C-alpha positions in Angstrom: 0.0 -0.2 0.4 3.2 2.3 1.1 5.0 1.6 -1.9 1.6 2.0 -4.3 0.7 5.2 -2.7 4.5 6.2 -2.9 4.6 5.6 -6.6 1.7 7.7 -7.6 2.9 10.7 -5.2 6.1 10.1 -7.4 3.8 10.2 -11.1 2.2 13.3 -10.0 5.6 14.9 -9.1 6.8 14.3 -12.5 4.1 15.9 -14.7 4.3 19.3 -15.1 2.5 22.0 -13.4 0.2 23.1 -16.4 -0.9 19.0 -16.2 -1.5 18.9 -12.3 -3.6 22.1 -11.9 -5.8 21.0 -14.7 -6.3 17.9 -13.2 -7.3 19.7 -10.2 -9.3 22.0 -11.9 -11.3 19.3 -13.0 -12.2 17.6 -9.5 -13.2 21.6 -8.9 -15.7 21.5 -10.6 -17.2 17.5 -10.3 -17.3 19.4 -6.9 -19.2 22.6 -7.4 -21.6 20.8 -9.1 -22.4 17.6 -7.0 -22.0 19.9 -4.6 -26.2 21.0 -3.3 -24.9 24.2 -0.7 -23.5 25.7 -4.3 -27.2 25.7 -6.0 -29.4 28.8 -6.1 -32.4 28.0 -4.9 -34.8 27.9 -8.1 -37.4 30.6 -7.1 -34.2 32.7 -6.1 -34.1 35.8 -8.9 -30.3 35.9 -9.9 -28.1 38.0 -11.7 -29.6 41.3 -13.3 -32.9 42.7 -13.5 -34.4 41.3 -16.4 -35.9 45.5 -17.3 -32.0 45.8 -17.8 -31.6 43.0 -21.0 -32.1 43.8 -24.3 -32.5 42.8 -28.0 -30.0 39.7 -28.6 -29.9 40.6 -32.3 -26.9 42.9 -32.0 -24.8 40.9 -30.5 -21.0 40.7 -30.9 -18.7 38.7 -33.3 -17.7 36.0 -30.6 -15.4 34.3 -32.9 -13.8 37.3 -33.8 -13.4 38.5 -29.9 -11.9 35.2 -29.2 -9.0 35.9 -31.6 -8.3 38.8 -30.4 -7.9 37.2 -26.3 -6.1 34.7 -27.7 -3.8 37.4 -29.2 -3.4 39.7 -26.1 -2.6 36.9 -23.8 1.1 37.1 -24.2 0.8 40.7 -23.3 -1.0 39.5 -20.3 2.2 37.0 -19.3 4.9 39.7 -19.5 6.8 40.9 -16.5 4.5 43.7 -15.4 1.6 42.4 -17.3 -0.8 44.6 -19.1 0.9 48.0 -19.7 -0.7 51.0 -18.0 -1.5 53.1 -20.9 -3.6 49.7 -22.5 -5.2 48.3 -19.4 -8.3 50.6 -19.1 -9.2 49.6 -22.8 -8.3 45.9 -22.1 -10.5 45.6 -19.1 -13.7 47.6 -20.2 -13.2 45.4 -23.8 -13.6 42.1 -21.4 -16.6 43.4 -19.2 -18.6 44.4 -23.1 -18.3 41.6 -24.3 -19.7 39.6 -21.3 -22.7 41.9 -21.1 -23.5 42.1 -24.9 -23.2 38.0 -24.2 -26.3 38.7 -21.6 -28.0 41.1 -23.8 -28.0 44.3 -20.9 -28.9 47.7 -21.9 -26.3 49.5 -20.7 -27.9 53.0 -20.5 -31.0 52.1 -18.6 -28.8 50.0 -16.2 -26.8 53.0 -15.3 -29.3 55.1 -14.8 -31.1 52.3 -12.6 -28.2 51.3 -10.4 -26.2 54.6 -10.2 -28.8 57.0 -10.2 -30.4 58.8 -6.7 -27.7 56.9 -3.9 -29.2 58.2 -1.1 -27.9 57.4 3.0 -29.9 54.0 3.1 -29.0 51.5 5.5 -26.8 50.2 2.9 -25.1 53.2 2.3 -24.6 53.9 6.1 -23.2 50.0 6.1 -20.1 51.0 2.9 -19.5 54.1 4.6 -18.6 52.5 7.6 -16.5 49.4 6.1 -14.9 51.8 4.3 -13.8 54.2 6.8 -12.6 50.9 8.8 -10.5 49.8 5.2 -6.8 50.9 4.5 -7.2 52.1 1.3 -5.0 55.0 0.7 -2.6 52.6 -1.6 -5.2 52.9 -4.0 -7.1 56.2 -2.8 -3.7 58.8 -3.3 -4.0 62.3 -2.9 -7.9 63.0 -2.5 -8.7 60.1 -0.5 -12.5 61.4 0.5 -13.4 61.9 -3.1 -12.2 58.2 -4.3 -13.9 57.1 -1.1 -17.1 58.9 -2.1 -16.4 57.4 -5.9 -15.9 53.6 -4.2 -19.3 53.8 -2.3 -21.4 54.5 -5.1 -19.5 51.6 -6.9 -20.5 49.1 -4.2 -24.1 50.5 -4.0 -24.6 50.4 -7.5 -23.6 46.7 -8.2 -25.2 45.9 -4.9 -28.4 47.5 -7.2 -27.2 45.4 -10.2 -26.7 41.9 -8.5 -29.5 42.0 -5.3 -28.9 38.0 -4.8 -25.2 38.6 -4.0 -25.6 41.5 -2.0 -22.9 43.6 -0.7 -19.6 42.3 1.0 -17.2 43.9 2.8 -15.0 41.7 0.8 -15.5 43.4 -2.3 -14.1 46.8 -1.3 -10.4 46.6 -1.9 -11.2 44.6 -5.2 -13.2 47.1 -6.1 -10.4 50.1 -5.1 -8.3 48.0 -7.4 -10.6 48.3 -10.1 -11.6 51.8 -9.7 -8.0 53.0 -9.6 -6.8 50.7 -13.1 -10.1 52.3 -14.5 -8.8 56.4 -13.4 -11.9 56.6 -11.6 -14.0 56.7 -14.5 -17.4 54.7 -12.3 -19.2 53.4 -15.4 -16.1 51.9 -16.9 -15.3 50.4 -13.2 -18.7 49.1 -12.3 -18.8 47.2 -16.0 -15.7 45.7 -14.7 -16.4 44.6 -11.2 -20.0 43.0 -12.5 -17.7 41.3 -15.0 -15.1 39.8 -12.0 -18.0 39.4 -9.6 -20.7 38.1 -11.7 -18.7 35.7 -14.5 -14.6 35.2 -13.9 -15.1 34.2 -10.0 -17.4 30.6 -9.5 -20.8 31.3 -7.6 -21.3 32.3 -4.4 -17.5 33.4 -4.0 -18.6 35.7 -1.4 -21.5 34.5 0.1 -21.8 34.4 3.8 -21.8 30.2 3.5 -18.5 30.8 1.9 -19.2 27.6 -0.2 -17.1 27.9 -3.4 -14.8 29.6 -1.7 -14.2 26.6 0.9 -14.2 24.5 -2.6 -11.4 26.3 -3.8 -9.7 25.8 -0.6 -10.3 22.1 -0.4 -9.1 21.9 -3.9 -6.1 23.9 -3.0 -5.4 21.5 -0.4 -5.2 18.9 -2.6 -2.7 20.6 -5.2 -0.3 21.7 -2.4 0.2 18.6 -1.2 0.7 17.2 -4.6 3.2 20.5 -5.6 5.1 20.8 -2.7 5.0 17.7 -0.3 7.7 18.6 2.0 6.1 21.8 2.9 2.5 19.6 3.3 3.7 17.7 5.4 5.3 20.2 7.7 2.4 22.4 7.8 0.2 18.7 8.3 2.7 17.9 11.3 1.8 21.7 13.2 -1.7 21.3 12.4 -1.8 18.1 14.1 0.5 19.4 17.2 -1.9 22.5 17.6 -4.7 19.9 17.6 -3.5 17.7 20.4 -2.9 20.8 22.4 -5.8 22.9 21.9 -7.9 20.6 24.9 -10.8 19.9 22.3 -11.4 23.6 20.7 -11.3 23.7 17.1 -8.6 24.5 15.1 -8.1 25.0 11.9 -5.2 24.2 9.2 -2.9 26.7 9.0 -2.7 26.6 5.6 -6.2 27.0 4.8 -6.8 29.7 7.3 -4.1 31.6 5.4 -5.2 30.6 1.9 -8.8 31.4 2.4 -7.8 34.6 3.2 -5.7 35.5 0.3 -8.4 33.9 -2.0 -10.8 36.1 -0.3 -9.0 39.5 -0.5 -8.0 38.3 -4.3 -4.4 38.9 -2.8 -4.9 42.5 -2.1 -3.8 41.6 1.7 -0.4 40.1 1.0 0.8 41.4 -1.9 2.3 45.0 -3.4 -0.1 46.9 -5.3 1.8 46.1 -8.4 1.7 42.9 -8.5 -2.3 42.5 -7.2 -2.7 44.8 -10.5 -0.6 41.9 -12.4 -2.7 39.3 -11.3 -5.8 40.8 -12.0 -4.9 41.3 -15.4 -4.0 37.8 -15.5 -7.4 36.6 -14.0 -9.3 38.6 -16.6 -7.7 36.5 -19.7 -7.3 33.4 -18.2 -9.3 32.5 -15.9 -9.9 32.4 -11.2 -7.7 29.4 -11.3 -5.0 31.9 -11.7 -5.9 32.3 -8.1 -4.6 29.0 -6.9 -1.4 29.4 -9.4 -0.6 32.3 -7.5 -1.9 31.0 -3.7 0.9 28.1 -4.5 3.4 29.9 -6.0 3.3 32.5 -2.6 3.6 28.8 -0.4 6.3 27.7 -2.9 8.5 30.8 -1.6 7.7 30.4 1.7 8.7 27.3 2.1 12.5 28.7 0.8 
């Protein structure tokens, strides 16, 4: 049994990272489909208000768009990511294509979700959370004006997708997007809803953190395959802490840390320039990029 297990482990380690990640991601999708807690209730209204939809007669050329994406991918993997002069345009083009795909009337959307932002309960809550957040890095010299724009952006997204609603975890990713968009609130809203509604798995920021839990579970297996020595070390620390806990609940260290990284899209642990580059990769390659980034950080910590 041990010999077979050793051969299996060696087989995994001999494969490329791309092959291993692909296999783990297939398991991630199987877990997501099989977990009832990830399925939205049938009677729950999800996504944008149907009144914001338009006729599907004038959709973009999907083949042409895919060719553009394939052409842009090498640019994403430049050492500094997408050049800053191109980033706003490229992110917005990705978001515009998604909005065309779901046939959204953007003019009606802006009028409905960004108009009349009074001081309701949601606005007060968002404002309170913003005051508690460290956003000087993104706000620049006029932090007060930036926070006001960020508040409008968060409230507008909540109006757009009432099923997901508002989550404090949105704040820093939304700040990254607003900064990249040069404080263009309309463009920032497009990119934010593209990220939250299309790129990330469903329910990623739900109160149950069900989809996030799936990613942490999948990452645990990825860490075990790719960094077995580190995984064994962390498991040893976990068992020792559990033994000394007197019956109290103890979570694995790597699960707690990795969950925080994923929940904040790495804005809590990496410099601003690195975070923006990761957003470039997420938009063009998908949310599995986050698992790759987390693995790379753990590999650095292991050294």
